[in-house]
Each structure stands twice: as structure tokens, then as C-alpha cells.
BAZANU-83141 format. One record per residue (C-alpha): residue number from 1; x, y, z. Coordinates in Angstrom, 1 decimal. Layout:
// BAZANU-83141
(NUM (X Y Z))
...
END
This chain:
// BAZANU-83141
(1 (-25.6 -19.6 28.1))
(2 (-29.0 -19.2 27.3))
(3 (-28.0 -15.5 26.4))
(4 (-25.5 -15.8 24.6))
(5 (-27.1 -18.6 22.3))
(6 (-29.9 -16.2 21.5))
(7 (-27.7 -13.8 20.1))
(8 (-26.6 -16.6 17.8))
(9 (-30.1 -17.7 17.1))
(10 (-30.4 -20.5 19.0))
(11 (-32.9 -21.0 22.0))
(12 (-30.9 -22.2 24.4))
(13 (-33.1 -23.5 27.9))
(14 (-30.2 -24.8 30.2))
(15 (-30.1 -24.4 34.1))
(16 (-27.9 -26.0 36.7))
(17 (-28.3 -29.2 36.2))
(18 (-27.3 -29.0 32.6))
(19 (-24.1 -27.6 34.5))
(20 (-24.2 -30.3 36.9))
(21 (-23.6 -32.5 34.0))
(22 (-20.7 -30.7 32.1))
(23 (-19.1 -30.7 35.3))
(24 (-19.4 -34.5 35.4))
(25 (-17.5 -35.1 32.5))
(26 (-20.4 -34.7 29.8))
(27 (-19.1 -33.0 26.8))
(28 (-22.3 -30.3 25.3))
(29 (-22.8 -30.8 21.6))
(30 (-20.5 -29.3 19.4))
(31 (-22.5 -26.4 18.1))
(32 (-23.3 -25.2 21.8))
(33 (-19.3 -25.3 22.5))
(34 (-18.7 -21.9 21.2))
(35 (-21.7 -20.7 23.5))
(36 (-19.7 -22.3 26.3))
(37 (-16.4 -20.9 25.1))
(38 (-18.1 -17.3 24.5))
(39 (-20.1 -17.2 27.8))
(40 (-16.8 -17.9 29.8))
(41 (-15.0 -15.3 28.0))
(42 (-17.3 -13.0 29.3))
(43 (-17.4 -13.5 32.8))
(44 (-13.5 -13.8 32.8))
(45 (-12.7 -10.8 30.5))
(46 (-10.6 -12.7 28.4))
(47 (-11.5 -14.9 25.5))
(48 (-11.4 -18.4 26.6))
(49 (-9.7 -21.3 24.3))
(50 (-11.3 -25.0 23.2))
(51 (-8.7 -26.6 24.9))
(52 (-8.9 -24.7 28.4))
(53 (-12.7 -25.4 28.5))
(54 (-11.9 -29.3 28.1))
(55 (-13.4 -29.5 24.4))
(56 (-9.7 -30.3 23.0))
(57 (-7.4 -28.6 20.5))
(58 (-9.3 -26.7 17.9))
(59 (-8.0 -26.5 14.5))
(60 (-6.4 -22.8 14.0))
(61 (-7.0 -21.3 11.1))
(62 (-4.1 -19.8 9.2))
(63 (-4.1 -15.5 9.9))
(64 (-4.7 -14.2 6.2))
(65 (-3.8 -10.8 5.0))
(66 (-6.7 -8.0 5.4))
(67 (-7.2 -8.0 1.4))
(68 (-7.9 -11.8 1.3))
(69 (-9.4 -11.9 4.4))
(70 (-11.9 -9.2 3.7))
(71 (-12.9 -11.0 0.6))
(72 (-13.3 -14.7 1.8))
(73 (-15.9 -13.2 4.5))
(74 (-17.7 -11.3 1.4))
(75 (-17.8 -14.3 -0.6))
(76 (-18.9 -15.9 2.2))
(77 (-21.9 -13.7 2.5))
(78 (-22.5 -13.4 -1.1))
(79 (-22.9 -17.4 -0.3))
(80 (-27.3 -17.7 0.6))
(81 (-26.4 -21.4 1.4))
(82 (-23.5 -20.1 3.9))
(83 (-25.1 -16.4 4.6))
(84 (-28.1 -17.8 7.3))
(85 (-25.0 -19.5 9.1))
(86 (-22.7 -16.5 9.2))
(87 (-25.7 -14.1 10.6))
(88 (-26.0 -16.9 13.1))
(89 (-22.3 -16.2 13.7))
(90 (-21.2 -15.6 17.7))
(91 (-20.4 -12.1 19.0))
(92 (-17.5 -12.2 21.4))
(93 (-18.0 -9.5 24.1))
(94 (-14.4 -10.4 25.3))
(95 (-12.8 -9.9 21.7))
(96 (-9.2 -8.3 21.6))
(97 (-9.4 -5.2 19.0))
(98 (-6.2 -5.4 17.2))
(99 (-3.7 -2.3 18.0))
(100 (-3.6 -0.1 15.5))
(101 (0.1 0.1 15.5))
(102 (0.2 -4.1 15.4))
(103 (-1.9 -3.7 12.2))
(104 (-0.4 -1.4 10.3))
(105 (1.4 -2.5 7.4))
(106 (1.6 -2.1 3.6))
(107 (0.0 -5.1 2.5))
(108 (3.2 -5.7 -0.2))
(109 (3.3 -9.1 0.6))
(110 (-0.5 -10.1 -0.4))
(111 (-0.1 -8.5 -4.2))
(112 (0.7 -11.2 -6.4))
(113 (3.5 -10.2 -8.9))
(114 (2.9 -9.8 -12.3))
(115 (-0.4 -8.2 -12.2))
(116 (-1.0 -6.7 -15.5))
(117 (-4.2 -4.8 -14.1))
(118 (-2.9 -0.9 -12.9))
(119 (-5.9 1.4 -11.2))
(120 (-5.5 4.8 -10.5))
(121 (-7.5 8.0 -8.5))
(122 (-10.7 6.8 -11.1))
(123 (-10.8 3.5 -9.2))
(124 (-10.7 4.9 -6.0))
(125 (-13.5 7.2 -6.8))
(126 (-15.5 4.6 -8.2))
(127 (-15.5 2.6 -4.7))
(128 (-16.4 6.0 -2.5))
(129 (-19.1 6.7 -5.0))
(130 (-20.8 3.1 -5.0))
(131 (-20.2 3.3 -1.0))
(132 (-22.3 6.3 -0.8))
(133 (-25.3 4.7 -3.2))
(134 (-25.1 2.0 -1.0))
(135 (-25.7 3.9 2.2))
(136 (-28.4 6.3 0.4))
(137 (-30.3 3.1 -0.7))
(138 (-29.7 1.4 2.8))
(139 (-31.5 5.3 4.2))
(140 (-34.3 4.6 2.1))
(141 (-34.9 0.9 1.9))
(142 (-33.1 -1.0 4.2))
(143 (-30.4 -3.0 5.2))
(144 (-32.2 -6.1 3.9))
(145 (-31.8 -4.7 0.5))
(146 (-28.8 -2.9 0.7))
(147 (-25.7 -5.4 2.4))
(148 (-26.1 -7.9 -0.5))
(149 (-25.4 -5.2 -2.9))
(150 (-22.4 -4.3 -1.0))
(151 (-21.1 -7.5 -0.5))
(152 (-21.5 -8.3 -3.9))
(153 (-19.5 -5.2 -4.8))
(154 (-16.8 -5.7 -2.4))
(155 (-16.1 -9.1 -4.0))
(156 (-16.3 -8.5 -7.4))
(157 (-15.0 -5.1 -7.9))
(158 (-13.1 -3.8 -4.9))
(159 (-11.3 -7.1 -4.3))
(160 (-9.4 -7.0 -7.8))
(161 (-8.9 -3.4 -7.7))
(162 (-7.0 -4.0 -4.0))
(163 (-4.9 -6.9 -6.1))
(164 (-3.8 -4.5 -8.8))
(165 (-1.2 -2.7 -9.2))
(166 (-0.6 1.4 -8.3))
(167 (1.2 3.8 -7.2))
(168 (1.7 4.2 -3.2))
(169 (-0.6 7.1 -2.3))
(170 (-3.4 5.4 -4.6))
(171 (-2.8 1.7 -3.1))
(172 (-3.7 3.8 0.3))
(173 (-6.4 5.7 -0.8))
(174 (-7.9 2.4 -2.3))
(175 (-7.5 0.6 1.2))
(176 (-9.2 3.1 2.7))
(177 (-12.1 3.4 0.6))
(178 (-12.5 -0.7 0.8))
(179 (-12.1 0.0 4.5))
(180 (-15.3 2.9 4.5))
(181 (-17.2 -0.1 2.4))
(182 (-16.4 -3.0 5.1))
(183 (-17.2 -0.7 7.6))
(184 (-20.9 0.1 6.1))
(185 (-21.5 -3.7 5.2))
(186 (-20.1 -4.9 9.1))
(187 (-22.8 -1.5 10.4))
(188 (-25.5 -3.3 8.2))
(189 (-24.9 -6.8 9.4))
(190 (-25.1 -5.5 13.0))
(191 (-28.1 -3.4 12.4))
(192 (-29.4 -6.7 11.0))
(193 (-29.1 -8.4 14.1))
(194 (-26.3 -10.3 12.6))
(195 (-24.0 -9.4 15.4))
(196 (-21.1 -12.1 15.1))
(197 (-21.0 -11.0 11.1))
(198 (-21.1 -7.6 11.8))
(199 (-18.1 -7.8 14.1))
(200 (-16.0 -10.0 11.6))
(201 (-16.8 -7.1 9.2))
(202 (-15.5 -4.5 11.5))
(203 (-12.3 -6.4 12.2))
(204 (-11.7 -7.0 8.7))
(205 (-12.1 -2.4 8.3))
(206 (-10.2 -2.1 11.3))
(207 (-7.1 -3.8 9.4))
(208 (-7.8 -2.2 5.9))
(209 (-7.9 1.0 7.9))
(210 (-4.6 0.3 9.4))
(211 (-3.3 -1.0 6.2))
(212 (-4.0 2.4 4.8))
(213 (-2.8 4.0 7.8))
(214 (-6.2 6.0 8.1))
(215 (-6.7 6.6 11.9))
(216 (-10.0 8.5 10.7))
(217 (-11.8 4.8 9.4))
(218 (-9.6 2.7 12.0))
(219 (-11.6 5.0 15.0))
(220 (-14.9 5.5 13.2))
(221 (-14.8 1.5 13.3))
(222 (-14.1 1.3 16.7))
(223 (-17.2 3.8 17.6))
(224 (-19.5 1.3 15.5))
(225 (-18.2 -1.6 17.6))
(226 (-19.0 0.2 20.6))
(227 (-22.4 0.9 19.6))
(228 (-23.0 -3.1 18.6))
(229 (-22.0 -3.5 22.3))
(230 (-24.0 -0.9 23.3))
(231 (-27.0 -2.6 21.5))
(232 (-26.2 -6.1 23.0))
(233 (-26.1 -4.4 26.5))
(234 (-23.2 -4.1 27.3))
(235 (-22.1 -1.1 29.0))
(236 (-18.5 -1.6 30.3))
(237 (-17.9 -3.0 26.6))
(238 (-19.4 0.0 24.8))
(239 (-17.4 2.4 27.2))
(240 (-14.1 0.7 26.6))
(241 (-14.5 0.9 22.9))
(242 (-15.5 4.5 23.0))
(243 (-12.7 5.7 24.7))
(244 (-10.2 4.0 22.6))
(245 (-12.2 5.3 19.2))
(246 (-11.2 8.7 20.6))
(247 (-8.2 8.0 21.6))
(248 (-6.7 6.8 18.3))
(249 (-8.1 10.0 16.3))
(250 (-6.4 13.0 18.2))
(251 (-6.1 15.0 15.5))
(252 (-10.1 14.8 14.4))
(253 (-12.1 17.4 12.9))
(254 (-15.1 18.4 14.8))
(255 (-17.6 16.4 13.2))
(256 (-15.9 13.1 14.0))
(257 (-15.0 14.4 17.6))
(258 (-18.6 14.7 18.2))
(259 (-19.6 11.3 17.0))
(260 (-16.9 9.7 19.3))
(261 (-17.9 12.0 22.2))
(262 (-21.6 11.2 21.6))
(263 (-21.0 7.1 21.8))
(264 (-19.0 7.9 25.0))
(265 (-21.6 9.4 26.3))
(266 (-24.2 6.6 25.9))
(267 (-21.3 4.3 27.2))
(268 (-20.5 6.3 30.2))
(269 (-24.9 6.2 30.7))
(270 (-24.8 2.6 30.6))
(271 (-22.4 2.2 33.4))
(272 (-24.4 4.6 35.7))
(273 (-21.5 7.4 35.0))
(274 (-24.3 10.4 35.4))
(275 (-21.1 13.0 35.5))
(276 (-19.0 11.6 32.9))
(277 (-22.6 11.0 30.4))
(278 (-23.5 15.0 30.5))
(279 (-19.7 15.9 30.2))
(280 (-19.3 14.1 27.2))
(281 (-22.7 15.3 25.9))
(282 (-21.7 19.0 26.4))
(283 (-18.2 17.7 24.5))
(284 (-20.5 16.7 21.8))
(285 (-22.7 19.7 21.7))
(286 (-19.5 22.2 21.3))
(287 (-17.9 20.0 18.3))
(288 (-20.9 19.6 16.4))
(289 (-21.2 23.3 16.3))
(290 (-18.1 23.8 15.1))
(291 (-18.6 21.5 12.1))
(292 (-19.3 22.0 8.5))
(293 (-22.5 21.4 6.9))
(294 (-21.1 18.5 4.9))
(295 (-23.6 15.4 5.2))
(296 (-21.2 12.5 4.9))
(297 (-22.8 9.4 3.8))
(298 (-21.0 6.9 5.7))
(299 (-20.1 7.8 9.6))
(300 (-22.1 11.2 9.5))
(301 (-23.2 13.2 12.2))
(302 (-25.5 15.7 12.5))
(303 (-28.0 17.1 15.1))
(304 (-30.5 14.2 14.7))
(305 (-27.7 12.0 15.8))
(306 (-26.6 14.2 18.8))
(307 (-30.3 14.3 20.0))
(308 (-30.5 10.2 19.2))
(309 (-27.5 10.0 21.4))
(310 (-29.2 12.4 24.5))
(311 (-32.3 10.6 24.2))
(312 (-29.9 7.4 25.0))
(313 (-28.4 9.1 27.8))
(314 (-31.7 10.3 29.2))
(315 (-33.1 7.3 29.2))
(316 (-29.9 5.0 30.6))
(317 (-30.3 7.5 33.6))
(318 (-33.8 7.6 34.4))
(319 (-35.2 10.3 32.9))
(320 (-38.1 9.0 30.5))
(321 (-39.5 12.2 30.0))
(322 (-36.3 14.1 28.7))
(323 (-35.6 10.9 26.5))
(324 (-38.8 10.9 24.8))
(325 (-38.6 15.0 24.2))
(326 (-34.9 14.3 22.7))
(327 (-36.1 11.6 20.5))
(328 (-39.0 14.2 19.2))
(329 (-36.2 16.8 18.8))
(330 (-34.1 14.2 16.6))
(331 (-36.8 13.0 14.7))
(332 (-37.8 16.6 13.6))
(333 (-34.3 17.5 12.3))
(334 (-33.8 14.5 10.6))
(335 (-33.2 14.5 6.8))
(336 (-36.3 13.3 5.0))
(337 (-34.1 10.6 3.0))
(338 (-33.2 8.7 6.1))
(339 (-36.2 6.5 6.4))
(340 (-34.3 3.7 7.9))
(341 (-33.5 6.2 10.8))
(342 (-36.8 7.2 10.9))
(343 (-38.5 4.1 11.5))
(344 (-35.6 2.9 14.5))
(345 (-36.3 6.0 16.3))
(346 (-39.9 5.8 16.0))
(347 (-40.5 2.5 17.3))
(348 (-38.1 3.7 20.3))
(349 (-40.3 6.5 20.8))
(350 (-43.7 5.2 20.6))
(351 (-42.5 2.4 22.9))
(352 (-41.1 5.3 25.7))
(353 (-44.5 7.2 25.1))
(354 (-46.3 4.2 25.9))
(355 (-44.2 3.0 29.3))
(356 (-45.0 6.8 30.3))
(357 (-48.5 6.1 30.1))
(358 (-49.3 8.3 26.8))
(359 (-51.2 5.5 25.2))
(360 (-52.7 8.1 22.3))
(361 (-48.9 9.8 21.3))
(362 (-48.0 6.3 21.5))
(363 (-50.4 5.5 18.5))
(364 (-49.7 8.5 16.9))
(365 (-46.0 7.8 16.5))
(366 (-46.5 4.0 15.9))
(367 (-48.4 5.2 12.6))
(368 (-46.0 7.4 11.6))
(369 (-43.7 4.4 12.3))
(370 (-45.9 2.5 9.7))
(371 (-45.4 5.2 7.6))
(372 (-42.2 4.4 6.8))
(373 (-41.7 0.9 7.9))
(374 (-43.8 -0.2 4.3))
(375 (-41.3 0.4 2.5))
(376 (-38.4 -0.4 4.3))
(377 (-36.9 -4.2 4.3))
(378 (-35.3 -4.3 8.0))
(379 (-35.0 -7.0 10.8))
(380 (-35.1 -4.1 13.6))
(381 (-38.3 -2.7 11.9))
(382 (-39.4 -6.4 11.6))
(383 (-39.0 -6.2 15.9))
(384 (-40.5 -3.1 16.5))
(385 (-43.4 -4.1 14.6))
(386 (-44.0 -7.1 16.5))
(387 (-43.2 -5.2 19.6))
(388 (-46.1 -2.7 18.8))
(389 (-48.7 -5.6 17.9))
(390 (-47.7 -7.0 21.1))
(391 (-47.7 -4.2 23.1))
(392 (-51.1 -2.6 22.3))
(393 (-53.1 -6.0 23.5))
(394 (-53.9 -4.6 26.5))
(395 (-55.3 -1.3 25.1))
(396 (-57.7 -2.7 22.7))
(397 (-60.8 -0.8 24.8))
(398 (-59.0 2.2 23.4))
(399 (-60.5 3.5 19.9))
(400 (-56.9 4.9 18.9))
(401 (-55.2 1.4 19.5))
(402 (-58.2 -0.7 17.2))
(403 (-57.5 1.7 14.9))
(404 (-53.6 1.4 14.9))
(405 (-54.5 -2.4 15.0))
(406 (-56.4 -2.7 11.5))
(407 (-53.7 -0.6 10.2))
(408 (-50.5 -2.8 11.4))
(409 (-53.0 -5.3 9.6))
(410 (-53.0 -3.9 6.8))
(411 (-49.1 -3.5 6.6))
(412 (-48.3 -6.9 7.4))
(413 (-50.7 -8.6 4.6))
(414 (-48.7 -6.2 2.4))
(415 (-45.2 -7.1 3.5))
(416 (-46.1 -10.9 3.7))
END
């Protein structure tokens, strides 16, 4: 209960006495009930309803079509008065991921008859181009700047395109382009630790991809959901989603194969399946060696990402020095423009160097972290910054630590 609450921004401190009260008939307060349902669902491995838990029958929301559901989510994310509520939404580890075959439909019923607006290939290109630009802003400046732009573009421009008339092929291309944008928006929400919101965006991306008959975006979104589960510490769920993603893309190109196998390796390491983890890493490396040199703005995978996955696998399996070496190599080959990724990688690297007892090396890495962090607006970056300041307190006798602390204070003043 307490862990699930923290994930949604609730500071809960329940103990056994609270459980005794519940069993005796006391009903938890309304804002806590979704946390109860989620905790029970996680432990049982299946969704638990409000009625099953003894809270009465919750009002069921009507199932909207993928376009309407996506627009409703985007509009809520654009509204400052609702954004904090959305961000605090509950991530469901017991979510039943909708199957591709169940989702695929043409959305004809969602298109209002008599629409005079008509779109073509140019509008699809517009959505693809804007998605790439937003991804670039994410890399350079962070998700706190990029996600509001994505939500606004989704609602104000992509929504009308999805409702407009078009030929069959253009309709599918537009749905696929919209799915990519929604996937990216979900990834940003997840990266900013709004995990419930990120999961909602991911589900809408799955629905749009299936409606577009786009296997690639569907499985890429499943992989994003696997990463989210891994970030939250749900190793079994992460591996299940990564395996589902790989199964959904039998005809994927080598770069996507590497993308998926790398996430499978991470999930396998989290459940301590050493043989599978290293086998998946070998598959990742082999697939990446066959890929072309194209850089995908959304869902791309390269040598830097492979080394980052390697670092995760080695760390989960207890090889701290090997993990540090892989993180160093990931940084060496990371494209210069990927500032946000470098902030996260250096934050992890410094923490692991300190864990190994290499204080001066950790300070040098944290200086590199600050070089980028000063220009990036990111909740995850903020977390690394706070971790850094807390971690170095025990080493105040060290000159390198004192210099780092002085610089950190300066950066904090600039960003306040």
C-alpha cells in the first residue's frame, strides 16, 4: 500500500493496525481506495474491482474509440488545473494489455459523417516532422518542456486530422503517425515519473497502432511499457511485456530486433535469469551489427542504448565494475545532442562509482552531470541532483567533494 501510494504521489504510512481496522469493517477514505485496489491486484496478479474489495460498485466509464480516448487524455494533460491530478494517477502493475488482434479496427464509426475537411500525405508528413522535432527538444531541453508541446499539438492539430476524411491508406498512415506521437508523449510522462499518466498514453498508443494495422509501433509501445515496469522494479512484468513486444514483431528489421532483445535482456536480469539475460544481449549485439546507420527520432536504438542495457544487466546480476565500464562506453558513443539521456546516464554512473568507493571519480562524473543538468528541465534529473547532494554529505572531508558541493549550490541557485 505504502509503495503504491508513493508511486502516485501519496505519502502513506499504513501498518498492520490499519489493516485490522479495514478487516473489522472500516472503509478507507476515498482517495486511498484506488491504492488498495492496486495493491491487491499486484499481489493477486489480476485486476481487483471496487465491488470485490467491498467498496461498492464503481461507476463504469464508457469505452471510447481510440481517437476520442486519446483526445480526452491530451486535453486533460493540457489543462494546468488537471495536470497534477493526472500526474498523480495510479500505475497498474496488473493491467491487462490489450491484444493486437482484439484492438485492430478501422475506426469508421468514430468518423463523423459529412466532414468537409480532407487530408492527404502532406498532413501525415506534418505529424511525423513535428514528432521528430519534439523528440529533439526532449533530448536537448528535457521532458518538462517537450511534453506540454506534444499534448497541445496532439489535441489542436492531430485530433482534427484524425477526424477528417481521407483515403484508406492515408487514414492508416495518419493513425500510425499519431500513435508514434502518443507513444513519445507517454514515454515523456513515464520519464518524468508520472507513471499512471504514461501508462494511459501507452494504452492509447497501442489502440491507435492496432487501428492503423501498424505492428512496429504496437510492439515498440509494448517495449516502452516494459521499460516503465523495469523502472518501477517489477522485473516479472517487465520481462512479460518485453517478450510480448518481441512476439508481436516477427518481421521487424534488425534495429527494432535489437531494441526489443535489449529490453528482454534487462527483464531477464531482473528475475535473475543469467543465461537468458546474456543470450538476449548477444542477440541485441548481433541485430545491431546488421542495422543501417539511420537515426530514428522516436524509438531509436544504437550502440549507446545497447551499452546502457548491458550496464543494467550487469548491475542487476551483481557485476558493479562491469556495469560502470558499460555506462562509460555508453557515454562515449552517445550522440552529442542527447543531453537528457546523458544527464540520466551520468547520474547513474556517479552513484555506482560512489557505491564502489571511487569518490573522486564519482565527483568528476557528477561535474559532467552538472554541465548538462544546468540546461535540462527534468524530474528525473532533479532526482539525480538531490541524490548527489545527499550522497556526498558523508565525504565532506574530501576536497573534490567540497568543490562539487560548492558548484552544486551555484547550479541550484541558477535553477531556482
